[in-house]
Every structure is written in structure tokens, then in C-alpha cells.
N, CA, C and O atoms as a GROMACS GRO file, in nm:
protein
  576
    1MET      N    1   0.567   2.191  -0.582
    1MET     CA    2   0.698   2.137  -0.629
    1MET      C    3   0.742   2.022  -0.604
    1MET      O    4   0.748   1.991  -0.485
    2LEU      N    5   0.778   1.939  -0.687
    2LEU     CA    6   0.823   1.777  -0.650
    2LEU      C    7   0.986   1.781  -0.617
    2LEU      O    8   1.034   1.891  -0.644
    3LYS      N    9   1.068   1.697  -0.572
    3LYS     CA   10   1.199   1.693  -0.572
    3LYS      C   11   1.246   1.574  -0.635
    3LYS      O   12   1.181   1.474  -0.608
    4ASN      N   13   1.350   1.560  -0.718
    4ASN     CA   14   1.415   1.451  -0.770
    4ASN      C   15   1.337   1.387  -0.920
    4ASN      O   16   1.342   1.284  -0.988
    5ILE      N   17   1.279   1.491  -0.921
    5ILE     CA   18   1.184   1.453  -1.069
    5ILE      C   19   1.220   1.534  -1.172
    5ILE      O   20   1.197   1.655  -1.171
    6SER      N   21   1.270   1.483  -1.253
    6SER     CA   22   1.388   1.558  -1.363
    6SER      C   23   1.271   1.668  -1.453
    6SER      O   24   1.167   1.644  -1.515
    7PRO      N   25   1.341   1.785  -1.426
    7PRO     CA   26   1.230   1.886  -1.566
    7PRO      C   27   1.181   1.836  -1.700
    7PRO      O   28   1.091   1.886  -1.767
    8LEU      N   29   1.247   1.737  -1.727
    8LEU     CA   30   1.189   1.655  -1.857
    8LEU      C   31   1.054   1.619  -1.834
    8LEU      O   32   0.973   1.656  -1.920
    9ILE      N   33   1.004   1.544  -1.720
    9ILE     CA   34   0.892   1.487  -1.632
    9ILE      C   35   0.743   1.599  -1.670
    9ILE      O   36   0.698   1.660  -1.574
   10SER      N   37   0.692   1.616  -1.775
   10SER     CA   38   0.553   1.742  -1.745
   10SER      C   39   0.463   1.674  -1.646
   10SER      O   40   0.432   1.557  -1.626
   11PRO      N   41   0.434   1.785  -1.594
   11PRO     CA   42   0.307   1.682  -1.491
   11PRO      C   43   0.202   1.658  -1.566
   11PRO      O   44   0.092   1.662  -1.509
   12ALA      N   45   0.208   1.629  -1.711
   12ALA     CA   46   0.104   1.547  -1.784
   12ALA      C   47   0.162   1.422  -1.809
   12ALA      O   48   0.101   1.321  -1.773
   13LEU      N   49   0.302   1.411  -1.881
   13LEU     CA   50   0.355   1.277  -1.825
   13LEU      C   51   0.389   1.250  -1.726
   13LEU      O   52   0.453   1.145  -1.734
   14LEU      N   53   0.384   1.287  -1.623
   14LEU     CA   54   0.395   1.226  -1.459
   14LEU      C   55   0.291   1.145  -1.440
   14LEU      O   56   0.309   1.027  -1.411
   15LYS      N   57   0.183   1.192  -1.452
   15LYS     CA   58   0.016   1.188  -1.445
   15LYS      C   59  -0.015   1.007  -1.534
   15LYS      O   60  -0.076   0.908  -1.493
   16ALA      N   61   0.042   1.028  -1.634
   16ALA     CA   62   0.048   0.935  -1.739
   16ALA      C   63   0.119   0.825  -1.678
   16ALA      O   64   0.056   0.721  -1.661
   17LEU      N   65   0.208   0.830  -1.652
   17LEU     CA   66   0.305   0.749  -1.586
   17LEU      C   67   0.257   0.684  -1.467
   17LEU      O   68   0.292   0.571  -1.436
   18CYS      N   69   0.154   0.777  -1.379
   18CYS     CA   70   0.107   0.705  -1.256
   18CYS      C   71  -0.009   0.604  -1.320
   18CYS      O   72  -0.028   0.482  -1.309
   19GLU      N   73  -0.065   0.690  -1.380
   19GLU     CA   74  -0.173   0.563  -1.410
   19GLU      C   75  -0.176   0.441  -1.485
   19GLU      O   76  -0.277   0.372  -1.494
   20MET      N   77  -0.029   0.405  -1.558
   20MET     CA   78  -0.048   0.336  -1.614
   20MET      C   79   0.004   0.225  -1.510
   20MET      O   80   0.070   0.237  -1.408
   21GLY      N   81  -0.066   0.081  -1.592
   21GLY     CA   82  -0.018  -0.032  -1.474
   21GLY      C   83   0.078  -0.121  -1.528
   21GLY      O   84   0.162  -0.095  -1.615
   22HIS      N   85   0.050  -0.271  -1.445
   22HIS     CA   86   0.162  -0.368  -1.490
   22HIS      C   87   0.125  -0.413  -1.612
   22HIS      O   88   0.016  -0.466  -1.632
   23GLY      N   89   0.244  -0.388  -1.730
   23GLY     CA   90   0.220  -0.480  -1.867
   23GLY      C   91   0.179  -0.339  -1.966
   23GLY      O   92   0.223  -0.351  -2.081
   24ASP      N   93   0.118  -0.234  -1.947
   24ASP     CA   94   0.107  -0.112  -1.991
   24ASP      C   95   0.200  -0.096  -2.066
   24ASP      O   96   0.305  -0.133  -2.014
   25THR      N   97   0.219  -0.035  -2.226
   25THR     CA   98   0.338  -0.029  -2.261
   25THR      C   99   0.320   0.167  -2.355
   25THR      O  100   0.236   0.219  -2.428
   26LEU      N  101   0.413   0.198  -2.311
   26LEU     CA  102   0.431   0.330  -2.376
   26LEU      C  103   0.546   0.366  -2.452
   26LEU      O  104   0.652   0.336  -2.396
   27VAL      N  105   0.555   0.410  -2.542
   27VAL     CA  106   0.614   0.443  -2.664
   27VAL      C  107   0.695   0.583  -2.696
   27VAL      O  108   0.643   0.681  -2.750
   28LEU      N  109   0.848   0.572  -2.646
   28LEU     CA  110   0.881   0.687  -2.700
   28LEU      C  111   0.911   0.714  -2.860
   28LEU      O  112   0.979   0.637  -2.928
   29ALA      N  113   0.864   0.808  -2.897
   29ALA     CA  114   0.864   0.822  -3.054
   29ALA      C  115   0.926   0.896  -3.154
   29ALA      O  116   0.881   1.003  -3.195
   30ASP      N  117   1.024   0.845  -3.194
   30ASP     CA  118   1.109   0.966  -3.257
   30ASP      C  119   1.038   1.067  -3.318
   30ASP      O  120   0.915   1.069  -3.316
   31ALA      N  121   1.127   1.177  -3.388
   31ALA     CA  122   1.034   1.277  -3.455
   31ALA      C  123   0.990   1.229  -3.583
   31ALA      O  124   0.903   1.302  -3.632
   32ASN      N  125   1.023   1.125  -3.656
   32ASN     CA  126   0.932   1.089  -3.788
   32ASN      C  127   0.794   1.014  -3.779
   32ASN      O  128   0.696   1.015  -3.854
   33PHE      N  129   0.831   0.920  -3.612
   33PHE     CA  130   0.717   0.886  -3.620
   33PHE      C  131   0.527   0.894  -3.621
   33PHE      O  132   0.468   0.978  -3.554
   34PRO      N  133   0.475   0.821  -3.684
   34PRO     CA  134   0.324   0.936  -3.662
   34PRO      C  135   0.247   0.903  -3.557
   34PRO      O  136   0.141   0.840  -3.552
   35ALA      N  137   0.333   0.968  -3.449
   35ALA     CA  138   0.248   0.984  -3.297
   35ALA      C  139   0.088   0.977  -3.317
   35ALA      O  140   0.032   0.870  -3.291
   36GLU      N  141   0.016   1.078  -3.359
   36GLU     CA  142  -0.117   1.062  -3.350
   36GLU      C  143  -0.190   0.983  -3.404
   36GLU      O  144  -0.272   0.918  -3.340
   37SER      N  145  -0.170   0.972  -3.551
   37SER     CA  146  -0.220   0.879  -3.615
   37SER      C  147  -0.225   0.763  -3.560
   37SER      O  148  -0.333   0.709  -3.538
   38THR      N  149  -0.117   0.712  -3.532
   38THR     CA  150  -0.089   0.556  -3.483
   38THR      C  151  -0.136   0.545  -3.325
   38THR      O  152  -0.166   0.434  -3.281
   39GLY      N  153  -0.142   0.657  -3.244
   39GLY     CA  154  -0.214   0.647  -3.131
   39GLY      C  155  -0.343   0.722  -3.104
   39GLY      O  156  -0.373   0.798  -3.012
   40LYS      N  157  -0.391   0.693  -3.178
   40LYS     CA  158  -0.577   0.715  -3.185
   40LYS      C  159  -0.674   0.669  -3.075
   40LYS      O  160  -0.778   0.723  -3.038
   41ASN      N  161  -0.610   0.547  -3.028
   41ASN     CA  162  -0.654   0.488  -2.917
   41ASN      C  163  -0.563   0.502  -2.757
   41ASN      O  164  -0.573   0.447  -2.647
   42SER      N  165  -0.475   0.606  -2.819
   42SER     CA  166  -0.378   0.610  -2.666
   42SER      C  167  -0.341   0.721  -2.658
   42SER      O  168  -0.333   0.816  -2.735
   43LEU      N  169  -0.307   0.694  -2.501
   43LEU     CA  170  -0.280   0.867  -2.458
   43LEU      C  171  -0.155   0.928  -2.532
   43LEU      O  172  -0.048   0.876  -2.501
   44VAL      N  173  -0.150   1.043  -2.638
   44VAL     CA  174  -0.085   1.094  -2.689
   44VAL      C  175  -0.010   1.207  -2.627
   44VAL      O  176  -0.068   1.315  -2.640
   45ILE      N  177   0.138   1.212  -2.543
   45ILE     CA  178   0.184   1.344  -2.484
   45ILE      C  179   0.272   1.410  -2.584
   45ILE      O  180   0.301   1.332  -2.675
   46ARG      N  181   0.316   1.514  -2.593
   46ARG     CA  182   0.432   1.622  -2.694
   46ARG      C  183   0.512   1.610  -2.627
   46ARG      O  184   0.475   1.613  -2.510
   47CYS      N  185   0.637   1.594  -2.644
   47CYS     CA  186   0.764   1.650  -2.558
   47CYS      C  187   0.830   1.674  -2.694
   47CYS      O  188   0.929   1.602  -2.708
   48ASP      N  189   0.806   1.748  -2.791
   48ASP     CA  190   0.893   1.800  -2.929
   48ASP      C  191   1.026   1.890  -2.822
   48ASP      O  192   1.028   1.951  -2.715
   49GLY      N  193   1.125   1.853  -2.929
   49GLY     CA  194   1.271   1.932  -2.888
   49GLY      C  195   1.306   1.833  -2.755
   49GLY      O  196   1.398   1.878  -2.687
   50PHE      N  197   1.251   1.713  -2.709
   50PHE     CA  198   1.362   1.680  -2.618
   50PHE      C  199   1.398   1.525  -2.684
   50PHE      O  200   1.322   1.444  -2.738
   51PRO      N  201   1.541   1.517  -2.658
   51PRO     CA  202   1.596   1.364  -2.721
   51PRO      C  203   1.546   1.265  -2.653
   51PRO      O  204   1.514   1.275  -2.535
   52ILE      N  205   1.536   1.169  -2.716
   52ILE     CA  206   1.456   1.018  -2.657
   52ILE      C  207   1.602   0.980  -2.522
   52ILE      O  208   1.568   0.947  -2.409
   53PRO      N  209   1.720   0.990  -2.552
   53PRO     CA  210   1.800   0.948  -2.388
   53PRO      C  211   1.766   1.011  -2.343
   53PRO      O  212   1.668   0.953  -2.296
   54ALA      N  213   1.761   1.149  -2.290
   54ALA     CA  214   1.699   1.166  -2.181
   54ALA      C  215   1.593   1.161  -2.140
   54ALA      O  216   1.574   1.150  -2.019
   55LEU      N  217   1.501   1.167  -2.222
   55LEU     CA  218   1.377   1.124  -2.150
   55LEU      C  219   1.368   0.936  -2.086
   55LEU      O  220   1.303   0.889  -1.993
   56LEU      N  221   1.430   0.895  -2.148
   56LEU     CA  222   1.434   0.775  -2.150
   56LEU      C  223   1.520   0.745  -2.007
   56LEU      O  224   1.514   0.639  -1.945
   57ASP      N  225   1.575   0.827  -1.982
   57ASP     CA  226   1.650   0.803  -1.861
   57ASP      C  227   1.611   0.862  -1.732
   57ASP      O  228   1.650   0.830  -1.620
   58ALA      N  229   1.503   0.985  -1.779
   58ALA     CA  230   1.424   1.030  -1.680
   58ALA      C  231   1.318   0.925  -1.670
   58ALA      O  232   1.307   0.891  -1.552
   59ILE      N  233   1.218   0.845  -1.763
   59ILE     CA  234   1.126   0.782  -1.713
   59ILE      C  235   1.168   0.673  -1.643
   59ILE      O  236   1.128   0.623  -1.538
   60LEU      N  237   1.260   0.643  -1.723
   60LEU     CA  238   1.288   0.495  -1.622
   60LEU      C  239   1.369   0.553  -1.456
   60LEU      O  240   1.366   0.446  -1.395
   61ALA      N  241   1.408   0.616  -1.396
   61ALA     CA  242   1.448   0.672  -1.305
   61ALA      C  243   1.323   0.621  -1.224
   61ALA      O  244   1.329   0.550  -1.123
   62LEU      N  245   1.195   0.674  -1.293
   62LEU     CA  246   1.062   0.693  -1.172
   62LEU      C  247   0.954   0.548  -1.259
   62LEU      O  248   0.834   0.558  -1.231
   63THR      N  249   0.991   0.421  -1.359
   63THR     CA  250   0.934   0.387  -1.380
   63THR      C  251   0.988   0.202  -1.410
   63THR      O  252   1.073   0.171  -1.494
   64PRO      N  253   0.931   0.126  -1.343
   64PRO     CA  254   0.992  -0.010  -1.363
   64PRO      C  255   1.036  -0.085  -1.473
   64PRO      O  256   0.962  -0.031  -1.556
   65LEU      N  257   1.104  -0.176  -1.545
   65LEU     CA  258   1.046  -0.250  -1.642
   65LEU      C  259   0.989  -0.364  -1.630
   65LEU      O  260   0.999  -0.424  -1.522
   66ASP      N  261   0.921  -0.415  -1.731
   66ASP     CA  262   0.841  -0.587  -1.707
   66ASP      C  263   0.960  -0.676  -1.694
   66ASP      O  264   1.035  -0.710  -1.785
   67HIS      N  265   0.968  -0.723  -1.520
   67HIS     CA  266   1.036  -0.866  -1.514
   67HIS      C  267   0.980  -0.983  -1.553
   67HIS      O  268   1.048  -1.084  -1.566
   68HIS      N  269   0.827  -0.982  -1.580
   68HIS     CA  270   0.801  -1.101  -1.622
   68HIS      C  271   0.785  -1.143  -1.798
   68HIS      O  272   0.727  -1.238  -1.849
   69VAL      N  273   0.827  -1.081  -1.832
   69VAL     CA  274   0.841  -1.100  -1.972
   69VAL      C  275   1.033  -1.148  -2.024
   69VAL      O  276   1.122  -1.133  -1.941
   70PRO      N  277   1.056  -1.187  -2.129
   70PRO     CA  278   1.233  -1.169  -2.130
   70PRO      C  279   1.250  -1.046  -2.197
   70PRO      O  280   1.360  -1.005  -2.161
   71HIS      N  281   1.199  -0.966  -2.277
   71HIS     CA  282   1.182  -0.824  -2.346
   71HIS      C  283   1.130  -0.757  -2.307
   71HIS      O  284   1.026  -0.770  -2.373
   72PRO      N  285   1.104  -0.649  -2.213
   72PRO     CA  286   1.038  -0.545  -2.168
   72PRO      C  287   1.083  -0.440  -2.305
   72PRO      O  288   1.012  -0.342  -2.330
   73VAL      N  289   1.158  -0.459  -2.358
   73VAL     CA  290   1.214  -0.306  -2.420
   73VAL      C  291   1.210  -0.329  -2.572
   73VAL      O  292   1.264  -0.434  -2.606
   74SER      N  293   1.165  -0.266  -2.656
   74SER     CA  294   1.148  -0.312  -2.802
   74SER      C  295   1.216  -0.243  -2.881
   74SER      O  296   1.239  -0.152  -2.801
   75PHE      N  297   1.274  -0.208  -2.984
   75PHE     CA  298   1.344  -0.152  -3.032
   75PHE      C  299   1.295  -0.142  -3.203
   75PHE      O  300   1.286  -0.255  -3.252
   76MET      N  301   1.257  -0.014  -3.313
   76MET     CA  302   1.200  -0.049  -3.464
   76MET      C  303   1.348  -0.116  -3.530
   76MET      O  304   1.464  -0.076  -3.526
   77GLN      N  305   1.280  -0.241  -3.594
   77GLN     CA  306   1.409  -0.301  -3.628
   77GLN      C  307   1.429  -0.227  -3.779
   77GLN      O  308   1.335  -0.198  -3.853
   78VAL      N  309   1.582  -0.201  -3.811
   78VAL     CA  310   1.544  -0.188  -3.957
   78VAL      C  311   1.536  -0.237  -4.053
   78VAL      O  312   1.614  -0.328  -4.081
   79THR      N  313   1.448  -0.201  -4.132
   79THR     CA  314   1.400  -0.231  -4.288
   79THR      C  315   1.523  -0.295  -4.364
   79THR      O  316   1.613  -0.213  -4.384
   80PRO      N  317   1.550  -0.434  -4.417
   80PRO     CA  318   1.645  -0.488  -4.472
   80PRO      C  319   1.649  -0.403  -4.597
   80PRO      O  320   1.560  -0.327  -4.634
   81GLY      N  321   1.752  -0.424  -4.651
   81GLY     CA  322   1.839  -0.317  -4.749
   81GLY      C  323   1.811  -0.180  -4.707
   81GLY      O  324   1.815  -0.112  -4.809
   82ASP      N  325   1.786  -0.110  -4.608
   82ASP     CA  326   1.793   0.036  -4.575
   82ASP      C  327   1.962   0.014  -4.485
   82ASP      O  328   2.006  -0.065  -4.402
   83PRO      N  329   2.004   0.111  -4.546
   83PRO     CA  330   2.181   0.157  -4.520
   83PRO      C  331   2.198   0.217  -4.343
   83PRO      O  332   2.307   0.195  -4.291
   84VAL      N  333   2.129   0.264  -4.289
   84VAL     CA  334   2.108   0.399  -4.180
   84VAL      C  335   2.188   0.257  -4.042
   84VAL      O  336   2.180   0.143  -3.997
   85GLU      N  337   2.240   0.354  -4.038
   85GLU     CA  338   2.324   0.267  -3.839
   85GLU      C  339   2.232   0.324  -3.740
   85GLU      O  340   2.179   0.435  -3.734
   86THR      N  341   2.227   0.233  -3.672
   86THR     CA  342   2.170   0.290  -3.519
   86THR      C  343   2.237   0.304  -3.420
   86THR      O  344   2.196   0.234  -3.327
   87PRO      N  345   2.342   0.378  -3.392
   87PRO     CA  346   2.427   0.423  -3.302
   87PRO      C  347   2.366   0.454  -3.165
   87PRO      O  348   2.409   0.430  -3.052
   88ILE      N  349   2.232   0.527  -3.211
   88ILE     CA  350   2.150   0.550  -3.054
   88ILE      C  351   2.103   0.446  -2.983
   88ILE      O  352   2.086   0.460  -2.862
   89TRP      N  353   2.071   0.304  -3.057
   89TRP     CA  354   2.078   0.193  -2.983
   89TRP      C  355   2.171   0.171  -2.876
   89TRP      O  356   2.130   0.119  -2.773
   90GLU      N  357   2.261   0.196  -2.885
   90GLU     CA  358   2.406   0.134  -2.772
   90GLU      C  359   2.379   0.239  -2.657
   90GLU      O  360   2.393   0.220  -2.536
   91THR      N  361   2.333   0.364  -2.724
   91THR     CA  362   2.294   0.472  -2.595
   91THR      C  363   2.211   0.428  -2.531
   91THR      O  364   2.241   0.389  -2.418
   92TYR      N  365   2.058   0.417  -2.582
   92TYR     CA  366   1.966   0.322  -2.496
   92TYR      C  367   2.021   0.206  -2.420
   92TYR      O  368   2.009   0.231  -2.300
   93ARG      N  369   2.053   0.136  -2.432
   93ARG     CA  370   2.088   0.032  -2.360
   93ARG      C  371   2.186   0.064  -2.276
   93ARG      O  372   2.186  -0.006  -2.174
   94ALA      N  373   2.294   0.169  -2.284
   94ALA     CA  374   2.343   0.190  -2.150
   94ALA      C  375   2.253   0.241  -2.039
   94ALA      O  376   2.256   0.201  -1.923
   95ILE      N  377   2.170   0.336  -2.090
   95ILE     CA  378   2.053   0.395  -2.020
   95ILE      C  379   2.000   0.278  -1.943
   95ILE      O  380   1.996   0.254  -1.823
   96ILE      N  381   1.967   0.225  -2.028
   96ILE     CA  382   1.876   0.068  -1.983
   96ILE      C  383   1.916  -0.043  -1.844
   96ILE      O  384   1.842  -0.097  -1.761
   97LYS      N  385   2.069  -0.046  -1.865
   97LYS     CA  386   2.150  -0.127  -1.777
   97LYS      C  387   2.150  -0.048  -1.692
   97LYS      O  388   2.152  -0.116  -1.590
   98LYS      N  389   2.148   0.092  -1.656
   98LYS     CA  390   2.186   0.163  -1.561
   98LYS      C  391   2.059   0.192  -1.466
   98LYS      O  392   2.070   0.241  -1.353
   99HIS      N  393   1.936   0.154  -1.528
   99HIS     CA  394   1.873   0.150  -1.429
   99HIS      C  395   1.785   0.004  -1.388
   99HIS      O  396   1.712  -0.016  -1.291
  100GLU      N  397   1.824  -0.085  -1.501
  100GLU     CA  398   1.817  -0.194  -1.478
  100GLU      C  399   1.913  -0.332  -1.474
  100GLU      O  400   1.891  -0.439  -1.530
  101PRO      N  401   2.000  -0.304  -1.410
  101PRO     CA  402   2.109  -0.398  -1.411
  101PRO      C  403   2.119  -0.507  -1.420
  101PRO      O  404   2.187  -0.554  -1.512
  102GLU      N  405   2.032  -0.615  -1.296
  102GLU     CA  406   2.025  -0.703  -1.312
  102GLU      C  407   1.948  -0.819  -1.433
  102GLU      O  408   1.970  -0.937  -1.459
  103LYS      N  409   1.851  -0.720  -1.487
  103LYS     CA  410   1.837  -0.794  -1.602
  103LYS      C  411   1.921  -0.842  -1.786
  103LYS      O  412   1.939  -0.757  -1.874
  104ALA      N  413   1.945  -0.939  -1.795
  104ALA     CA  414   2.085  -0.978  -1.884
  104ALA      C  415   2.057  -0.888  -2.024
  104ALA      O  416   2.139  -0.806  -2.066
  105ASP      N  417   1.957  -0.910  -2.074
  105ASP     CA  418   1.895  -0.858  -2.210
  105ASP      C  419   1.780  -0.842  -2.282
  105ASP      O  420   1.743  -0.905  -2.382
  106PRO      N  421   1.703  -0.710  -2.195
  106PRO     CA  422   1.595  -0.669  -2.199
  106PRO      C  423   1.537  -0.602  -2.367
  106PRO      O  424   1.427  -0.560  -2.401
  107VAL      N  425   1.634  -0.613  -2.424
  107VAL     CA  426   1.584  -0.570  -2.587
  107VAL      C  427   1.527  -0.638  -2.697
  107VAL      O  428   1.602  -0.735  -2.686
  108GLN      N  429   1.466  -0.662  -2.780
  108GLN     CA  430   1.457  -0.745  -2.889
  108GLN      C  431   1.429  -0.610  -3.015
  108GLN      O  432   1.395  -0.497  -2.980
  109GLU      N  433   1.444  -0.638  -3.124
  109GLU     CA  434   1.437  -0.581  -3.248
  109GLU      C  435   1.333  -0.633  -3.280
  109GLU      O  436   1.317  -0.754  -3.267
  110ILE      N  437   1.210  -0.530  -3.342
  110ILE     CA  438   1.088  -0.560  -3.363
  110ILE      C  439   1.059  -0.553  -3.501
  110ILE      O  440   1.059  -0.433  -3.528
  111GLU      N  441   1.032  -0.628  -3.618
  111GLU     CA  442   1.021  -0.569  -3.763
  111GLU      C  443   0.895  -0.456  -3.750
  111GLU      O  444   0.787  -0.466  -3.692
  112ARG      N  445   0.956  -0.346  -3.827
  112ARG     CA  446   0.882  -0.221  -3.830
  112ARG      C  447   0.693  -0.218  -3.854
  112ARG      O  448   0.610  -0.134  -3.820
  113ALA      N  449   0.679  -0.339  -3.922
  113ALA     CA  450   0.521  -0.315  -3.919
  113ALA      C  451   0.468  -0.381  -3.762
  113ALA      O  452   0.389  -0.337  -3.679
  114THR      N  453   0.536  -0.483  -3.765
  114THR     CA  454   0.485  -0.531  -3.590
  114THR      C  455   0.520  -0.436  -3.498
  114THR      O  456   0.473  -0.452  -3.385
  115PHE      N  457   0.602  -0.327  -3.519
  115PHE     CA  458   0.628  -0.267  -3.412
  115PHE      C  459   0.516  -0.153  -3.449
  115PHE      O  460   0.461  -0.117  -3.345
  116TYR      N  461   0.473  -0.093  -3.550
  116TYR     CA  462   0.345   0.022  -3.560
  116TYR      C  463   0.226  -0.088  -3.505
  116TYR      O  464   0.142  -0.013  -3.457
  117LYS      N  465   0.190  -0.190  -3.492
  117LYS     CA  466   0.085  -0.261  -3.455
  117LYS      C  467   0.080  -0.265  -3.312
  117LYS      O  468  -0.024  -0.257  -3.245
  118MET      N  469   0.217  -0.279  -3.260
  118MET     CA  470   0.227  -0.269  -3.104
  118MET      C  471   0.184  -0.173  -3.051
  118MET      O  472   0.095  -0.165  -2.966
  119ALA      N  473   0.273  -0.056  -3.118
  119ALA     CA  474   0.268   0.090  -3.076
  119ALA      C  475   0.071   0.126  -3.077
  119ALA      O  476   0.015   0.182  -2.983
  120GLN      N  477   0.013   0.088  -3.177
  120GLN     CA  478  -0.090   0.111  -3.167
  120GLN      C  479  -0.204   0.037  -3.033
  120GLN      O  480  -0.325   0.036  -3.055
  121LYS      N  481  -0.165  -0.003  -2.939
  121LYS     CA  482  -0.192  -0.069  -2.849
  121LYS      C  483  -0.158  -0.030  -2.717
  121LYS      O  484  -0.198  -0.070  -2.608
  122ALA      N  485  -0.058   0.075  -2.759
  122ALA     CA  486  -0.005   0.130  -2.605
  122ALA      C  487  -0.058   0.224  -2.544
  122ALA      O  488  -0.103   0.312  -2.617
  123TYR      N  489  -0.069   0.237  -2.425
  123TYR     CA  490  -0.111   0.320  -2.331
  123TYR      C  491  -0.107   0.495  -2.318
  123TYR      O  492  -0.175   0.589  -2.277
  124LEU      N  493   0.046   0.457  -2.395
  124LEU     CA  494   0.080   0.627  -2.416
  124LEU      C  495   0.210   0.642  -2.535
  124LEU      O  496   0.311   0.572  -2.532
  125ILE      N  497   0.192   0.713  -2.602
  125ILE     CA  498   0.300   0.774  -2.676
  125ILE      C  499   0.375   0.873  -2.653
  125ILE      O  500   0.299   0.969  -2.650
  126VAL      N  501   0.455   0.899  -2.640
  126VAL     CA  502   0.546   1.044  -2.607
  126VAL      C  503   0.606   1.094  -2.770
  126VAL      O  504   0.690   1.038  -2.839
  127ALA      N  505   0.554   1.175  -2.788
  127ALA     CA  506   0.643   1.221  -2.927
  127ALA      C  507   0.747   1.334  -2.873
  127ALA      O  508   0.735   1.426  -2.792
  128THR      N  509   0.838   1.294  -2.943
  128THR     CA  510   0.984   1.347  -2.894
  128THR      C  511   1.062   1.431  -3.035
  128THR      O  512   1.038   1.417  -3.155
  129GLY      N  513   1.140   1.501  -2.979
  129GLY     CA  514   1.259   1.566  -3.103
  129GLY      C  515   1.374   1.466  -3.140
  129GLY      O  516   1.467   1.505  -3.210
  130GLU      N  517   1.368   1.342  -3.096
  130GLU     CA  518   1.445   1.268  -3.162
  130GLU      C  519   1.473   1.247  -3.308
  130GLU      O  520   1.385   1.221  -3.390
  131THR      N  521   1.611   1.261  -3.337
  131THR     CA  522   1.604   1.305  -3.492
  131THR      C  523   1.682   1.159  -3.528
  131THR      O  524   1.711   1.147  -3.647
  132ALA      N  525   1.712   1.072  -3.460
  132ALA     CA  526   1.800   0.959  -3.478
  132ALA      C  527   1.671   0.869  -3.546
  132ALA      O  528   1.560   0.846  -3.497
  133LEU      N  529   1.734   0.822  -3.686
  133LEU     CA  530   1.615   0.728  -3.709
  133LEU      C  531   1.605   0.602  -3.659
  133LEU      O  532   1.685   0.556  -3.577
  134TYR      N  533   1.509   0.543  -3.706
  134TYR     CA  534   1.516   0.415  -3.625
  134TYR      C  535   1.518   0.393  -3.464
  134TYR      O  536   1.531   0.283  -3.410
  135GLY      N  537   1.499   0.527  -3.394
  135GLY     CA  538   1.503   0.604  -3.291
  135GLY      C  539   1.398   0.534  -3.174
  135GLY      O  540   1.435   0.521  -3.057
  136ASN      N  541   1.287   0.499  -3.214
  136ASN     CA  542   1.153   0.459  -3.149
  136ASN      C  543   1.223   0.317  -3.036
  136ASN      O  544   1.303   0.224  -3.052
  137VAL      N  545   1.152   0.361  -2.941
  137VAL     CA  546   1.143   0.233  -2.808
  137VAL      C  547   1.024   0.208  -2.806
  137VAL      O  548   0.943   0.285  -2.858
  138ILE      N  549   0.987   0.084  -2.741
  138ILE     CA  550   0.858   0.066  -2.644
  138ILE      C  551   0.888   0.028  -2.545
  138ILE      O  552   0.978  -0.056  -2.546
  139LEU      N  553   0.838   0.061  -2.434
  139LEU     CA  554   0.865   0.015  -2.320
  139LEU      C  555   0.756  -0.051  -2.240
  139LEU      O  556   0.655   0.016  -2.220
  140GLN      N  557   0.764  -0.195  -2.181
  140GLN     CA  558   0.681  -0.268  -2.091
  140GLN      C  559   0.648  -0.226  -1.969
  140GLN      O  560   0.700  -0.316  -1.904
  141LYS      N  561   0.584  -0.136  -1.870
  141LYS     CA  562   0.564  -0.152  -1.764
  141LYS      C  563   0.572  -0.239  -1.649
  141LYS      O  564   0.466  -0.303  -1.647
  142GLY      N  565   0.626  -0.264  -1.578
  142GLY     CA  566   0.693  -0.351  -1.432
  142GLY      C  567   0.601  -0.298  -1.299
  142GLY      O  568   0.520  -0.205  -1.294
  143THR      N  569   0.642  -0.392  -1.194
  143THR     CA  570   0.594  -0.381  -1.084
  143THR      C  571   0.765  -0.319  -0.998
  143THR      O  572   0.880  -0.314  -1.041
  144LEU      N  573   0.714  -0.290  -0.892
  144LEU     CA  574   0.805  -0.249  -0.783
  144LEU      C  575   0.908  -0.373  -0.727
  144LEU      O  576   0.987  -0.351  -0.636
   0.00000   0.00000   0.00000
């Protein structure tokens, strides 16, 4: 038993976070994201039923963001013409600010096809139960 680790962080997820090095990326994938096919060359951990905000908070409590790049956090940009709203992004930004208060604006929006290409290179993809559309996030790990 370990103290001060969220029960959302499974042993497999904790091990994967420990194995990641500076510059490695992880994807927090919403329930619609093709985690298995996109993650053919990545470690895929299933956290079905868990929302991304809770996992993001738990992961950022343990894992620093990369301070050597301007935007260590990427959101999947809404496809032009798609009427979807993304209020979940403000929730994500508040969680990121809580854990990384010194970083002015660590978030960038990445065009959908580019986001998928980036995700294919991720060390880790965490498949969640998040139902918010365009709820996917890529995090780039930093150093302490």
C-alpha cells in the first residue's frame, strides 16, 4: 500500500508513469478515441469508466510537465464546421494551472489529423470513459 496516490492510478499506470522519461508523451484518450489502433506502438492502459479530469488531476500530482517546450499540453482542435462546444477544456486548464502555476499558457490546440499522428508516437495512451467530445489531451513529461 502506498500513501498519497490517487486510487485512480492503477499499479500498471503508476509503473508506466515511472518508466516515462523527459520528453515522452502520454495521451488521455476520450471514450471515442481509437486507443488500440492508434497505440499499436504505444503502451495502452485502459481506465474505462474514469473521466479525464479526475485522471488528469491524479497524473499531474505525480508527473511534471516539460518546461523546455512552450506547450507541453495539446488538445485536439475542433474540426472546422463542427458545432461542438468544448467546455471540458476550461476544466482541464484549471487542473493544469493547479499543478503548474508558473507556466503562463502551456496548452496548444492541434489539428485533428496532426493530433492523431502525435498520438501514434506516444509512449502511453490511457483509454478513459470520458464522454466529452474533443476531450483528448496529450501531455509531454518534464523533469522535477
